C-alpha positions in Angstrom: 71.8 88.7 91.4 69.4 88.9 94.4 67.1 91.8 94.1 64.9 90.9 97.2 65.4 88.7 100.1 62.6 87.8 102.5 63.7 85.7 105.4 61.4 83.8 108.2 58.4 86.0 107.6 55.3 85.7 109.7 52.1 87.7 109.9 48.5 87.4 110.9 45.4 89.5 111.7 44.2 88.7 115.4 44.3 85.0 115.9 44.2 84.4 112.3 47.8 83.5 110.9 48.3 84.4 107.1 51.7 82.9 106.9 54.4 81.3 109.0 58.1 81.5 108.8 58.0 82.3 104.9 61.4 82.9 102.9 61.6 84.2 99.4 64.4 85.4 97.0 63.8 87.3 93.9 66.6 87.4 91.2 67.2 89.6 88.2 64.8 88.8 85.4 62.6 86.4 87.0 59.0 86.6 85.9 57.1 85.3 89.0 53.3 84.4 89.3 52.1 84.5 93.0 49.2 82.3 93.2 47.0 80.9 95.8 43.0 80.8 97.0 41.5 84.0 98.2 42.6 84.8 101.5 45.8 83.0 101.6 47.8 86.1 102.0 49.0 87.2 98.5 48.2 91.0 98.7 49.3 91.1 102.4 52.7 89.6 101.1 52.9 92.5 98.6 52.1 95.1 101.0 54.9 93.8 103.5 57.6 93.7 100.8 56.6 97.3 99.7 56.9 98.6 103.4 53.2 99.5 103.4 52.5 96.8 106.3 55.1 95.9 109.0 55.4 92.0 109.5 55.0 90.5 112.9 58.5 88.5 112.4 61.0 88.4 109.8 63.1 90.6 107.6 62.6 92.2 104.2 65.9 93.2 102.4 65.9 95.1 98.9 69.2 95.4 96.9 70.6 99.1 96.9 69.2 101.4 94.4 66.5 99.1 93.2 63.5 101.1 91.8 60.2 99.2 92.5 56.9 99.8 90.6 53.8 98.6 92.4 50.3 98.5 90.5 48.0 99.4 93.5 44.3 99.6 92.5 43.4 101.5 95.6 45.7 104.5 94.8 43.7 107.7 95.2 43.8 109.9 92.1 43.3 113.6 92.9 40.7 115.7 91.4 42.3 118.2 88.9 44.9 115.9 87.8 44.6 115.1 84.1 45.5 111.6 82.5 48.5 113.4 81.0 49.6 114.6 84.5 49.4 111.4 86.3 51.4 109.5 83.4 54.1 112.3 83.5 54.4 111.9 87.2 56.1 108.6 86.5 59.0 110.7 85.8 59.0 112.8 89.1 62.3 111.2 90.4 63.8 112.0 86.8 62.9 115.6 87.1 64.5 115.6 90.6 67.7 114.1 89.1 67.6 117.0 86.5 67.4 119.5 89.2 70.4 118.1 91.0 72.3 118.0 87.6 71.6 121.6 87.1 72.6 122.2 90.7 75.9 120.7 90.0 76.6 122.6 86.7 76.2 125.8 88.8 78.7 124.4 91.4 81.3 123.6 88.7 82.3 127.2 88.4 83.7 127.4 91.7 84.8 124.0 92.5 88.6 123.0 93.4 90.1 120.0 91.8 88.8 117.5 94.1 85.4 118.7 94.1 85.4 119.1 90.3 86.2 115.2 90.0 83.4 114.2 92.5 81.1 116.5 90.8 82.0 115.2 87.2 81.5 111.7 88.3 78.0 112.4 89.9 77.2 114.3 86.8 78.1 111.5 84.5 76.0 108.9 86.8 72.8 111.3 86.6 73.1 111.6 82.9 73.5 107.7 82.6 70.3 107.5 84.5 68.5 110.0 82.7 69.5 108.2 79.4 68.4 104.8 80.6 65.0 106.1 81.8 64.4 108.0 78.4 64.0 111.3 80.3 64.6 113.3 76.9 61.6 111.2 75.2 59.2 111.8 78.0 56.3 113.4 75.9 56.5 110.9 72.9 56.6 108.0 75.7 53.5 109.3 77.4 51.9 109.6 74.1 53.0 106.1 73.1 51.8 104.3 76.2 48.5 106.4 76.3 47.8 105.2 72.6 48.7 101.5 73.4 46.2 101.6 76.6 43.4 103.2 74.7 43.8 106.3 76.9 44.2 108.8 74.0 40.5 107.7 72.9 39.4 108.5 76.4 41.0 111.8 76.3 44.4 112.3 77.6 43.4 115.9 78.9 40.5 114.5 80.9 40.3 114.6 84.8 41.1 111.3 86.3 38.3 111.5 88.8 35.8 111.1 86.0 37.1 107.8 84.8 35.7 104.3 85.3 37.4 101.6 87.5 38.8 100.1 84.4 40.0 103.5 82.9 41.7 104.2 86.2 43.7 101.0 86.2 44.9 101.6 82.7 46.2 105.0 83.8 48.0 103.6 86.9 49.3 100.7 84.7 50.4 103.4 82.3 52.3 105.4 84.8 53.8 102.2 86.2 55.2 101.2 82.8 56.5 104.6 82.0 58.6 104.6 85.2 60.6 101.6 84.0 61.3 100.2 87.6 63.6 97.3 88.2 60.9 95.2 89.4 57.2 95.4 88.7 54.7 94.2 91.3 51.3 93.7 90.0 48.2 92.9 91.9 45.6 91.5 89.6 46.2 93.9 86.8 43.9 92.3 84.5 40.7 93.3 86.7 38.9 95.9 84.8 40.9 95.5 81.6 39.2 94.6 78.3 40.5 92.0 76.0 42.4 94.1 73.7 44.4 95.6 76.4 45.0 92.4 78.4 46.5 91.1 75.0 48.7 94.3 75.0 50.0 93.8 78.7 50.7 90.2 77.9 52.9 90.8 75.0 54.4 93.7 77.2 55.3 91.3 79.9 56.6 88.5 77.8 59.0 90.9 76.5 59.9 92.7 79.7 63.6 92.4 80.4 63.3 93.1 84.3 61.9 91.1 87.0 58.2 91.2 88.2 55.9 89.6 90.6 52.4 89.1 89.3 49.4 88.0 91.3 46.5 86.9 89.0 43.6 84.4 88.8 43.7 84.6 85.2 45.2 81.2 84.2 45.6 81.7 80.4 47.3 85.1 81.1 49.7 83.5 83.9 50.6 80.6 81.4 51.7 83.1 78.7 54.0 85.4 81.0 55.6 83.7 83.9 58.4 81.3 84.3 58.2 80.8 88.0 55.2 80.2 90.2 55.3 80.7 94.2 52.0 78.9 95.7 50.8 80.4 98.9 49.0 77.8 100.7 48.2 76.9 104.3 50.7 79.6 105.5 53.5 78.3 103.5 55.2 79.8 100.5 56.7 77.1 98.0 58.5 77.7 94.5 57.8 75.8 91.3 59.8 76.2 88.1 57.4 76.9 85.0 54.2 78.2 84.2 50.9 77.7 85.9 49.9 74.5 84.2 53.4 73.0 85.0 53.0 74.1 88.6 49.5 72.5 88.8 51.0 69.2 87.3 53.8 69.1 89.9 51.6 70.2 92.8 48.9 67.6 92.0 51.7 64.7 91.9 53.1 66.0 95.3 49.6 65.9 96.9 48.9 62.5 95.6 52.5 61.3 96.8 51.7 63.0 100.2 48.4 61.4 100.5 49.7 57.7 99.6 52.5 58.1 102.3 49.9 59.4 104.8 47.6 56.4 104.0 50.5 54.0 104.3 51.5 55.6 107.6 48.1 55.7 109.1 47.8 51.9 108.2 51.3 51.2 109.8 50.3 53.2 112.9 47.1 51.2 113.4 48.9 47.9 113.1 51.5 48.9 115.6 48.9 50.2 118.0 47.0 46.9 117.6 49.9 44.8 118.3 50.8 47.0 121.5 47.3 46.8 122.8 47.2 42.9 122.2 50.8 42.2 123.4 51.7 44.7 126.3 50.0 42.5 129.0 51.7 39.2 128.2 55.1 38.6 129.7 56.4 36.7 126.7 55.6 39.4 124.2 56.0 42.7 126.3 59.4 43.5 125.1 58.3 43.4 121.6 55.1 45.5 122.5 57.4 48.0 124.1 59.9 48.0 121.0 56.7 48.8 118.9 55.7 51.5 121.1 59.0 53.1 120.8 58.8 53.0 117.2 55.3 54.8 117.6 56.8 57.4 119.7 59.7 58.3 117.5 57.6 58.4 114.2 57.4 61.6 112.4 53.8 61.8 111.7 52.5 62.9 108.3 49.9 65.4 108.4 47.5 66.4 105.7 46.5 70.0 105.5 42.7 70.4 106.0 41.1 70.7 102.7 39.7 74.2 101.9 36.4 74.4 101.5 35.2 74.9 97.8 32.4 77.3 97.0 29.2 75.6 96.0 27.1 78.3 94.2 23.5 77.5 93.4 21.1 80.6 92.6 17.4 80.2 93.7 15.1 80.8 90.9 11.9 83.1 91.5 8.5 82.6 89.4 8.6 83.1 85.8 8.5 86.6 84.5 6.9 88.1 81.2 8.3 87.3 77.8 10.5 90.4 77.7 12.9 91.1 80.5 13.3 94.8 79.3 12.9 96.8 76.2 14.6 100.1 75.3 13.3 102.7 72.7 15.9 105.3 71.6 17.8 105.2 75.0 20.9 107.5 75.3 22.9 106.8 78.4 25.4 109.0 80.1 26.2 111.6 82.9 26.9 115.1 81.5 27.5 113.9 77.9 26.0 111.0 76.0 28.0 107.8 76.1 25.9 106.1 73.3 23.9 106.5 70.3 19.9 105.9 70.7 19.7 102.4 71.8 16.6 100.1 70.8 17.2 96.9 72.4 15.3 94.0 73.9 16.0 90.9 76.0 13.8 88.0 76.2 13.1 85.7 79.1 15.7 82.8 79.1 18.5 84.9 77.4 22.1 84.9 79.0 23.7 88.0 77.3 27.2 89.4 77.8 28.1 92.9 77.4 31.7 93.2 75.9 33.9 96.1 74.8 36.6 98.4 75.9 36.5 100.1 79.4 34.8 103.4 79.7 32.4 102.9 76.9 29.2 102.7 79.1 28.7 99.0 79.8 28.1 99.5 83.5 26.2 102.9 82.9 23.7 100.7 80.8 23.2 98.3 83.4 22.4 101.1 85.8 20.2 102.9 83.3 18.3 99.7 82.4 17.6 99.1 86.2 16.8 102.8 86.8 19.5 103.5 89.3 20.6 106.5 87.2 18.4 108.6 84.8 19.1 108.3 81.2 19.7 111.3 79.0 16.7 110.5 76.8 14.7 107.7 75.4 12.8 105.0 77.5 13.2 101.8 79.4 10.4 99.4 79.8 11.0 96.6 82.4 9.0 93.3 82.1 6.6 92.3 84.7 7.2 90.0 87.7 11.0 90.7 87.7 13.1 89.6 90.7 16.3 91.0 90.0 19.8 90.0 91.6 22.3 92.7 91.0 26.0 92.5 91.5 27.8 95.8 91.5 31.5 96.0 90.2 32.7 97.1 93.5 31.4 97.9 97.0 30.5 101.6 97.2 30.9 101.8 100.9 33.1 99.5 102.9 31.0 98.1 105.8 32.3 98.0 109.4 30.3 94.8 110.1 31.3 91.4 110.2 30.4 89.0 107.5 27.8 87.3 109.7 26.3 90.6 110.5 26.3 91.7 106.9 24.3 88.4 105.8 21.9 88.7 109.0 21.1 92.4 108.1 19.9 91.0 104.6 18.2 88.2 105.9 17.1 88.8 109.5 14.9 85.6 109.6 17.7 83.3 109.2 19.1 81.5 112.1 22.7 81.9 113.1 23.4 78.4 111.6 21.7 79.2 108.4 23.8 82.5 108.1 27.1 80.4 108.7 26.0 77.7 106.4 25.3 80.2 103.7 28.7 81.9 104.0 30.3 78.3 104.4 28.8 77.3 100.8 30.6 80.4 99.2 33.8 79.0 100.5 34.6 81.1 103.5 36.0 79.4 106.6 34.8 80.2 110.2 37.5 82.7 110.8 36.6 84.6 107.6 32.9 84.5 108.6 33.5 86.0 112.0 36.0 88.7 110.6 35.0 92.3 109.5 34.2 92.5 105.8 36.9 95.3 105.4 39.8 93.1 106.6 39.1 90.3 104.0 40.7 90.1 100.7 38.9 91.3 97.6 37.9 87.7 96.5 36.5 86.9 100.0 34.4 90.2 99.8 33.2 89.4 96.4 31.9 85.9 97.9 30.1 87.8 100.8 28.4 89.9 98.1 27.6 86.7 96.0 26.1 85.1 99.2 23.5 87.9 99.3 22.4 87.5 95.7 22.5 83.5 95.9 20.1 83.3 99.0 17.4 85.5 97.4 15.2 84.3 94.8 15.5 86.0 91.4 14.6 85.4 87.8 17.2 88.0 86.3 20.8 88.2 87.3 22.6 91.6 86.6 26.2 91.3 87.2 29.0 93.6 86.6 32.2 91.9 86.2 31.6 89.2 88.8 34.8 87.4 88.3 37.1 90.2 89.6 39.2 89.1 92.5 37.6 85.5 92.4 40.0 82.6 92.8 40.0 79.6 90.4 37.9 77.3 92.3 35.3 80.2 92.9 35.3 81.0 89.1 34.8 77.5 88.2 31.9 77.3 90.5 30.3 80.4 89.6 30.5 79.5 85.8 28.8 76.3 86.6 26.0 78.1 88.7 25.3 80.4 86.0 25.2 77.7 83.3 22.5 75.7 85.5 20.6 79.0 86.5 17.0 78.8 84.9 16.5 82.4 84.9 17.9 85.2 82.6 21.4 86.8 82.8 22.8 90.2 81.8 26.5 90.3 82.4 29.5 92.5 81.8 32.7 90.3 81.6 36.0 90.5 79.8 36.8 86.7 80.2 35.5 84.7 77.1 36.7 81.5 78.6 34.5 82.3 81.8 31.2 82.7 79.8 31.7 80.4 76.7 29.6 77.5 78.0 26.3 79.5 78.9 26.2 82.8 77.2 23.5 83.0 74.3 24.6 86.3 72.9 27.4 88.7 73.2 26.5 92.3 72.7 29.5 94.5 71.5 28.9 97.9 73.1 31.9 99.4 71.0 29.2 99.4 68.2 27.0 101.9 70.2 29.4 104.1 72.0 30.2 107.7 71.3 33.5 107.2 73.4 35.6 105.9 70.5 
């Protein structure tokens, strides 16, 4: 049974086409991975099928009475709402059905025979819906999901505006899972989630009976949970049966076959053109030359897509700093209340340290406290001498109105336009991306612009807060290699062991210090 039909969909921004004449069908129970490089239109596609964005052309048609659940990380959570309030709001539609059921019960007293039959039928339908969506188990369901996602430890009565990015993602994910929609739409759900809760979500999706569409650049995660891949590439959407590894196997084979056919055809075209050029002027061979020309004119030319620029990340290294990058003594981090016990830590030059642990326990706060961006509650931090710091924040605090070119030029006013464009191109951005405003780019493209600033400034210590979020596979691979080659020191928050396994010299488990567990 088809849940969603998308026919002949085309969309773009300005003169930049995102996809062209795309068709798509979602069947009941399908577990789909929507993949593609940064900027290929995956999130745009999600926004169109959920009605948040109108396509330039084409039709989107959902089956009747389908309940769609969409994990949108940009949802605004209102001040004054607790974690429990947000989770319970998953059942708002059920409360509306309950209200209607009570109305029907009141109407039954004055209904005639025909109305009675219609009311009883509607009453039965509503009762079945309420039962199917666990209406009478709301409180226990809220508690169960809160515990599974680690929200109980955070505090289920806590104001949602006080939460970290990862904690907010968990709350929104919890609300979505509680609503038990007929289809889940998940846009990079593992961003900001720690290892334990990624594992929980993985198990949940493997056992999920309904359909879902998942956007993710987390390959191990995709391999475990999906049975179909839709690949968005060069304005097309193509379907592959199997997980991500199976898709790559088939895709690379198709690319090899296409390239072989292209090379064979190019040789044939060259031979035909050469024959025509040598023989069209001679009376004896003119007819053969014309025949070859007709063959050329009728030939369906095989075209290879322009190869997408792959990022080339190379961090510039500043002078050697002092032996210790930083030393802390009895440092207590936090805002109104402590997030840690007193910490006495030190980081030596050349170390590449990863901070791990659950969301909300103070990893980002520790980075900012060490850098002096926020005051500590007590204790001290001593930074080493001659530090040149490259700091990558988890998210942009303010979305700039500038273009990519202007953003880099503002940072490096001495650069020529060629140097600015070259710096952005090395980060995997095309000419159209480079000339676009930063705010219209995908999350991955915005991340590349921010990385570009750090790459082009000399540093001897990189402080990186979840730098892999939003980055596509090629960019993550290039970044891991660049960090491995980097001659300076690294202090990084990351939830992907596969990413840092080849270069991390130590992993600090922040859960040992936190007061939040």
